[in-house]
N, C-alpha and C positions, 0 to 999 in steps of 0.2 A: 721638423727635424727628427731622425729617428734615437733609438735608446740608448745606442752604440755611442754614439757622438756625446749624448749628455753623461753617460758613465766615463767615457774617458775625460771630458772636461772637469767632471767633479773628482775625478779619481786623485789628480796631484792635492788637490785641497785637501781630500782626505788623508793623503799620506803625511801632508803638512802638519795637521792637526793630530796625526798619532805621534809624529817629532815631538812636537811643542808641548804636547799633553801628557803623554804617557813617560814613565820614568827610563832611563836608558839601561838596557839589560832587559827590557820588558820582550817577552816574544810576540805578543802582538804587534808592537810596534816593529820589532824585525820583519815580521813577515808581511805587513802591510807595506813597509818601506820597500823591502826587496822585490814583490811584487810589481809595485808601481816601477822602480827603476830598471827592472827588465822589461816589462812589457810596454807598458802605459805611453810613453813617448814614441817609440817606435812604430806602436800601431797608430797613432794618432798621425805620424809623420807619413805611414805607408797607406793609410786611410784618405789623407788630404792629396797626396800625390797620384794616385791611381786613376787611370783614365776609365776603367770598365768597372761595374761591380763584382764582387767575389761571388762566386759560386762554388759552394762547399761540396762539388759532387766528385772532384778529383782529389785523391788525398795527396797527390804530390805539390799539387797546388797549393792546399792548406797547409802542409808541411815548409814550402816556399814560402809562404807568406809569414808563417809564424818566425822564421829563422830570420826574415828581412825584419820584423818588428824587433826582435833580439839584438840583432847587428845594429839597428838605427837607435835603438834605444840606449845601448852602450856607447855609440858615437855622440849622441847628443848630450848624454851626461858630461862625458870628457870634454866636451866642448862648453858646457856651462861652468865646469868645475876649474878648468886649467886656468883660465884668466883670473880667478879667485886664489888660487895658490899662487900664481906669480906674484899676483898684488900684494899678497898678506892678507886677505880679507876673507880667508874661506871659513864659512860656519856652516853646518849641518842644516840651520835653518835656511840660510839665504841660497844654499846649493837647492834644497828643494822648493824653496819659493820661485827661484827661476825656471826649473822643470815644470811647475806646476802651471807657470804661466804659460810656458813655450807648449805645452802640452794642450792645454783650455785652448792657445789661441789656433792650434794647427785642428783641433777637433771640432771649433764652430766657424772657422772660415769654411766658404764653399772651395771646392778644388780649382785647379787652375781650368781657365774656360769658362766660369761661371757657374752659378747654380743650377741652370737647365741646359738639358742637353737636347740639341734640336735634331732631328731625323731630316737628312736631306734625300730627297729620292733621288735616285741613281739613273744617270743619263748615259744611253749607250755612246760606245765612243763610235764616232764616225771619222774615218779617215780623210784627210784634206782631198779638195777635189782633183788638186793636180798631182796627187800620191800615184806613182806608179801602180798598177794592177798587181796582186798575188798571182805567183806561179799557177798554173793550174795543174801542174803535176809536182809532186813534191816526192823526192828519195824516200823509199820505206826504210826505218832503222830496223836491223836485225834485231830478233827476239835475245831478250838478255838472259831470258833463263825458261 
């Protein structure tokens, strides 16, 4: 397991510890909690669901991944908190506990398709024997530019 997965798995529990141990209105509590809520659940979900490894060579791909993590984090926070509000059981500790558990689960589970990626050799596509022969001459397309 790589370091990112462990950091994501432990980030929610660190934020939960900040919420329970630090006094209300404390700046480190607000920074840790906000950073966790805005980044970590969505990053864990995006990491879990992606099919290819992220290569940080393209700035637009990195920006797209960051925006996806932000949107997924906010969506997961709403999905975790809304039932608590409707049921009248909302507390900050319960909400952080639910999000920490979801984030740890998404960070530590292998992605869809299993933990191993198998590479299958490419086989050349051969037409069936009863398929008609392709035309020998094809009309040429005029140049577009």
